[in-house]
C-alpha positions in Angstrom: 22.6 -71.2 10.3 19.9 -69.2 8.6 18.6 -67.9 11.9 22.2 -66.9 13.0 22.8 -65.1 9.7 19.5 -63.3 10.1 20.4 -62.2 13.6 23.8 -60.9 12.4 22.1 -58.9 9.6 19.5 -57.5 11.9 22.1 -56.5 14.4 24.2 -54.8 11.7 21.1 -53.0 10.5 20.2 -51.7 13.9 23.8 -50.5 14.3 23.6 -48.5 11.1 20.3 -47.0 12.2 21.7 -46.1 15.6 24.7 -44.5 14.0 22.4 -42.6 11.7 20.2 -41.5 14.6 23.2 -40.3 16.6 24.2 -38.1 13.7 20.7 -36.8 13.0 20.9 -34.1 15.6 23.9 -32.6 13.9 22.5 -32.8 10.4 22.4 -29.6 8.3 21.6 -29.1 4.6 24.6 -29.2 2.3 25.0 -28.9 -1.5 21.5 -27.3 -1.8 18.4 -26.4 0.2 15.9 -29.1 -0.9 12.3 -27.8 -0.4 9.2 -29.9 -0.4 6.3 -27.9 -2.1 3.3 -28.0 -4.3 3.9 -26.8 -7.8 0.4 -25.1 -8.1 -0.7 -23.8 -4.7 -0.6 -20.0 -4.6 -0.3 -18.0 -2.4 2.1 -20.6 -0.9 4.2 -21.9 -3.8 4.3 -22.8 -7.5 6.8 -24.0 -10.0 7.3 -20.4 -11.2 8.5 -19.5 -7.6 5.8 -16.9 -7.2 4.5 -17.9 -3.7 5.4 -16.3 -0.4 6.8 -19.7 0.8 9.0 -19.7 -2.4 10.3 -16.3 -1.2 10.9 -17.5 2.3 12.8 -20.5 1.0 15.0 -18.3 -1.1 15.7 -16.1 2.0 16.8 -19.3 3.9 18.9 -20.5 0.9 20.6 -17.0 0.8 21.4 -17.1 4.5 22.8 -20.7 4.1 24.6 -19.7 0.9 23.1 -22.7 -0.8 21.0 -22.9 -4.0 17.4 -23.8 -3.5 15.9 -26.8 -5.3 12.4 -28.2 -5.1 10.7 -31.6 -5.0 7.2 -31.0 -6.2 4.2 -33.0 -5.0 0.5 -32.0 -4.7 -0.3 -31.0 -1.2 -3.0 -33.6 -0.4 -3.1 -36.9 1.4 0.4 -38.5 1.4 2.3 -35.2 0.9 4.6 -35.6 3.9 5.1 -39.3 3.4 6.1 -38.9 -0.3 8.3 -35.9 0.2 10.0 -35.1 3.6 9.7 -38.6 5.1 10.9 -40.2 1.8 14.0 -37.9 2.1 13.3 -36.4 -1.3 13.6 -33.0 0.3 14.5 -31.5 3.7 12.1 -28.6 4.5 8.3 -27.9 4.4 8.1 -24.1 4.6 4.5 -24.0 5.9 3.2 -26.5 8.4 0.5 -26.1 11.1 2.2 -26.1 14.5 1.5 -29.4 16.2 1.6 -31.4 12.9 2.6 -34.9 14.2 4.0 -36.1 10.8 6.9 -33.7 11.1 9.0 -31.9 13.7 7.9 -28.2 13.9 10.1 -25.2 14.2 8.9 -22.2 16.2 5.9 -20.5 14.5 6.4 -17.5 12.3 2.8 -16.4 11.9 -0.7 -17.1 13.1 -3.7 -16.9 10.9 -7.4 -17.7 11.0 -10.4 -18.8 9.0 -12.3 -15.7 7.7 -15.7 -14.9 6.2 -15.3 -13.5 2.7 -18.1 -11.2 1.5 -18.5 -8.4 -1.0 -17.8 -5.0 0.5 -21.2 -3.8 -0.8 -23.0 -6.7 0.8 -25.2 -6.3 3.9 -23.1 -9.2 5.4 -19.8 -7.3 5.2 -18.0 -7.0 8.5 -20.7 -9.0 10.3 -20.2 -12.2 12.3 -22.1 -15.5 12.1 -24.4 -14.4 14.9 -26.0 -11.8 12.6 -29.5 -13.0 11.5 -28.8 -12.1 7.9 -26.6 -15.2 7.6 -29.5 -17.6 8.3 -30.7 -17.5 4.7 -27.4 -16.7 3.0 -25.7 -19.2 0.7 -22.2 -19.7 2.1 -19.3 -21.5 0.4 -17.3 -23.9 2.6 -14.5 -26.4 1.8 -15.5 -29.8 3.0 -13.9 -31.2 6.2 -12.5 -27.8 7.3 -13.5 -26.4 10.7 -16.2 -24.0 9.3 -17.9 -27.0 7.8 -18.8 -28.2 11.3 -19.2 -24.7 12.8 -21.8 -23.3 10.4 -24.5 -26.0 10.9 -24.0 -25.6 14.7 -24.9 -21.9 14.2 -28.0 -22.8 12.3 -26.6 -21.9 8.9 -27.6 -24.7 6.6 -27.6 -23.1 3.1 -24.1 -24.3 2.3 -22.3 -24.5 -1.0 -19.8 -27.3 -0.6 -16.3 -27.4 -2.2 -14.0 -30.5 -2.1 -10.9 -30.5 0.1 -8.8 -33.4 -1.2 -8.2 -32.6 -4.9 -5.4 -32.7 -7.4 -4.2 -29.1 -7.1 -2.8 -29.4 -10.6 -6.4 -29.3 -11.9 -8.6 -27.9 -9.1 -8.4 -25.1 -6.6 -11.6 -25.2 -4.6 -10.9 -22.5 -2.1 -10.0 -20.1 -4.9 -13.2 -21.0 -6.7 -15.2 -20.3 -3.5 -13.8 -16.8 -3.4 -14.4 -16.2 -7.1 -18.0 -17.3 -6.6 -18.5 -14.7 -3.9 -17.1 -12.0 -6.2 -19.4 -13.1 -9.1 -22.5 -13.3 -6.8 -22.9 -17.1 -7.1 -22.7 -17.2 -3.3 -23.1 -14.5 -0.7 -20.1 -15.4 1.5 -17.4 -18.0 2.0 -15.7 -19.3 5.1 -12.1 -19.9 3.9 -8.6 -20.3 5.5 -7.2 -16.8 5.8 -4.0 -16.9 3.7 -5.9 -18.3 0.6 -8.8 -15.9 1.3 -6.6 -12.8 1.6 -4.5 -13.5 -1.4 -7.4 -14.2 -3.8 -9.8 -11.7 -2.4 -7.3 -9.0 -3.3 -7.3 -10.2 -6.9 -11.0 -10.0 -7.7 -12.6 -7.3 -9.9 -15.0 -6.3 -7.1 -13.9 -5.3 -3.5 -14.2 -8.1 -1.0 -14.1 -7.9 2.8 -12.5 -10.3 5.2 -14.0 -10.8 8.7 -12.1 -13.1 11.1 -14.0 -16.0 12.6 -13.3 -16.0 16.4 -12.2 -19.1 18.3 -15.3 -20.8 19.8 -15.6 -23.8 22.2 -15.1 -27.0 20.2 -14.2 -25.1 17.0 -10.5 -24.3 16.5 -10.2 -21.7 13.8 -6.9 -20.0 14.4 -3.5 -21.8 13.8 0.1 -21.1 14.3 2.2 -21.8 11.2 5.7 -23.1 11.5 8.2 -24.9 9.3 8.4 -28.7 9.1 11.5 -30.9 9.2 12.2 -34.5 10.1 12.3 -35.6 13.7 15.7 -35.6 15.4 17.3 -33.0 13.3 18.1 -30.7 16.2 20.8 -28.5 14.7 18.6 -27.8 11.6 15.7 -26.9 13.9 17.8 -24.5 16.0 19.2 -22.9 12.8 15.7 -22.4 11.5 14.4 -21.0 14.8 17.3 -18.5 14.8 16.5 -17.6 11.2 12.9 -16.9 12.1 14.0 -14.6 14.9 16.4 -12.7 12.7 14.2 -12.4 9.7 10.8 -12.0 11.3 10.5 -8.4 10.1 11.2 -9.5 6.5 8.7 -12.3 6.8 6.0 -10.0 8.2 6.5 -7.6 5.3 6.2 -10.5 2.8 3.0 -11.7 4.4 1.5 -8.2 4.2 2.6 -8.0 0.5 0.5 -11.2 -0.2 -2.4 -9.8 1.9 -2.2 -12.7 4.4 -4.4 -12.0 7.4 -2.3 -12.4 10.6 -3.8 -12.6 14.1 -2.1 -11.6 17.3 -1.6 -14.0 20.2 -4.9 -12.6 21.8 -6.8 -13.6 18.6 -7.2 -10.0 17.2 -6.3 -9.5 13.6 -3.5 -7.1 12.8 -4.6 -4.2 10.7 -4.0 -4.2 7.0 -1.0 -2.1 5.8 -3.4 0.6 4.7 -5.2 0.7 8.0 -2.0 0.5 10.0 -0.6 3.5 8.0 -3.7 5.4 8.8 -3.3 4.7 12.5 0.4 5.6 12.7 1.5 9.1 13.5 2.8 11.2 10.5 6.4 10.5 9.5 9.0 12.6 11.2 10.9 14.8 8.8 14.7 14.7 8.9 15.9 18.1 10.2 18.7 20.0 8.7 20.4 20.5 12.1 20.7 18.5 15.3 17.9 17.6 17.7 18.3 19.9 20.7 15.7 18.6 23.2 13.0 15.9 23.8 15.5 13.2 22.8 13.1 10.3 23.5 10.6 10.8 20.7 9.8 9.4 17.3 12.8 9.7 15.0 13.1 10.1 11.2 13.3 7.1 8.9 16.5 8.4 7.3 19.8 10.1 8.0 21.6 11.8 5.1 25.0 10.3 4.5 24.4 7.3 6.7 22.9 3.9 6.2 19.8 3.1 8.4 20.5 -0.5 9.6 18.1 -3.2 10.6 18.8 -5.7 13.4 19.7 -8.3 10.9 22.2 -6.0 9.2 23.8 -4.9 12.6 24.2 -8.5 13.6 25.9 -9.3 10.3 28.2 -6.3 10.8 29.0 -7.4 14.4 29.8 -10.9 13.4 32.0 -9.8 10.6 34.5 -8.4 13.2 35.1 -5.3 11.1 32.5 -2.9 12.5 32.8 -0.7 15.6 29.6 -0.6 17.7 29.1 2.5 19.8 26.3 2.9 22.3 25.5 6.5 23.1 22.8 6.1 25.7 23.1 8.8 28.4 24.3 7.6 31.8 21.5 7.7 34.4 21.6 10.7 36.7 22.1 10.4 40.5 18.6 10.4 42.0 17.7 13.7 43.7 17.1 13.5 47.4 20.0 11.2 48.3 21.9 12.4 51.4 25.3 13.8 50.6 28.0 11.1 50.7 25.5 8.3 50.5 26.5 5.4 48.2 24.6 5.1 44.9 25.2 2.4 42.4 23.7 3.2 38.9 21.7 0.3 37.4 23.5 -2.1 35.1 23.3 -1.1 31.5 22.9 -3.9 28.9 24.2 -3.3 25.4 25.1 -5.2 22.2 28.0 -7.7 22.6 31.3 -6.0 21.9 29.8 -2.5 22.0 31.7 0.5 23.5 29.5 2.7 25.7 30.2 6.4 25.2 27.5 8.0 27.3 26.2 11.6 26.9 27.8 12.2 23.5 24.5 12.4 21.5 23.2 15.8 22.7 22.4 18.4 20.1 24.9 20.8 21.7 27.3 18.6 23.6 29.9 20.1 26.0 33.5 20.3 24.7 34.3 17.3 26.8 31.4 15.2 25.4 32.2 16.1 21.8 35.9 15.4 22.4 35.0 11.9 23.8 33.0 11.0 20.7 35.7 12.4 18.3 38.6 10.6 20.1 36.5 7.4 20.4 35.7 7.2 16.7 39.3 7.9 15.9 40.8 5.3 18.2 38.2 2.6 17.6 38.4 2.9 13.8 42.2 3.1 13.8 41.8 6.4 12.0 40.2 4.6 9.0 37.1 6.6 7.8 35.9 3.7 5.7 35.7 1.3 8.7 32.0 0.5 9.4 30.7 2.3 12.5 27.3 1.5 14.1 25.8 4.1 16.4 22.7 3.3 18.5 21.0 3.7 21.9 17.4 2.7 22.3 14.3 2.9 20.1 13.0 6.5 19.5 16.3 8.0 20.7 17.6 11.1 19.0 20.9 10.8 20.8 22.0 8.1 18.3 20.7 10.1 15.4 22.7 13.1 16.5 25.9 11.1 17.1 25.6 9.4 13.7 25.0 12.7 12.0 28.1 14.1 13.7 30.2 11.2 12.6 29.0 11.7 9.0 30.0 15.4 9.2 33.4 14.5 10.5 34.1 12.5 7.3 33.3 8.9 8.3 32.1 7.2 5.2 30.6 4.0 6.5 28.3 5.2 9.3 25.4 2.9 10.1 22.6 4.3 12.3 20.6 1.6 14.2 17.3 3.2 15.2 15.9 0.1 16.9 18.9 0.0 19.3 19.0 -2.3 22.3 15.1 -2.6 22.2 15.1 -4.1 18.7 18.1 -6.4 19.5 16.3 -7.7 22.6 13.0 -8.2 20.8 14.8 -10.3 18.1 15.8 -12.7 20.9 19.5 -11.7 20.8 21.7 -11.5 23.8 22.6 -8.2 25.5 25.6 -7.9 27.8 26.5 -5.7 30.7 28.7 -2.8 29.7 30.5 -0.1 31.7 30.8 3.5 30.4 34.0 4.3 28.6 34.7 7.6 30.1 37.7 8.7 28.0 40.3 7.9 25.4 43.9 9.1 25.7 44.4 12.5 24.1 
């Protein structure tokens, strides 16, 4: 009897688990976005919501239209077990890709361990192969990859810092960087996000030199978000969020001085260095662009809103906006025999967009100008306050000209999308074949 009862109870329990598992793939947060985080672990998070992971969590909550709540736990041994897996919360904003305690989303940045030195030091900018490092005292957090790498490179004068600590009382990586600034040590080999954040907050200028990947020493890691296994819908939503908001995430990482490495292992330049490498900003002209239409465009258009990919997608999904592609139609190749068949290449555009080719010239023909004027009138239903998005490709003055013309004709909700189909494609969004709309009834 007891055994039979135990069998019935076990079967019932398995049925409940199976039903739960079958629903796990459809699970999404509701009520609130519950985030697992450390209350004292800048630059990632703290209970004052000052970390960049706090900011990313808020972006996610805003997109979901849910309030963000936190379950705080020191990020040390047992963090995932006591937070995400205990169902106290539903999202770890930063997790190394490949972390087997959680299911990973797609990564949203890649960083590396770096050498932190004073900028006025003879070690600044030099790698571990430089002989000067042989006698230098270098701070290293125990059990991190540099702790194994440095002795292999013959660097033995190591100042150790503990890894597993109560972050409410100790911050060893931060201390290692402060010791470099004070001269207590000559360098520190520290995980990039922590190094970049705290190096920028010292009273003396510090330099970051990335440590390259070496055989047997993995030093660069992709960072993703962590969720529970089996929550497929939640994972897909987060992957879509990362694609849509990658530009915002990148700007946030730069704001916190987080060193980001490219897929080939090279480090992206700092915002200051990137600005120095970029060509001068293009001034907005008073009139129309009359030639060289594929060139760098201004960052503004008076009377219009410059729209990001995320904003255009939201406008498109609202169903209220009119999307107009003004890319010129490709010319018939020269040299074709008269009467020979020529099929222009398929043009891919944003879903639902109307293609009005050749209407973005600085001095359009009367027919081209009439096509744009009639198209705007018919597509907006004569309502000058209906949102209109004008675009072509990146660095395309045709869209700038067309949007400027719409503003001058009295349209009050003109959105210029300078990234065009290039930005849409790079965000992982779908493009669809579109045929040129050659005319609207007069």
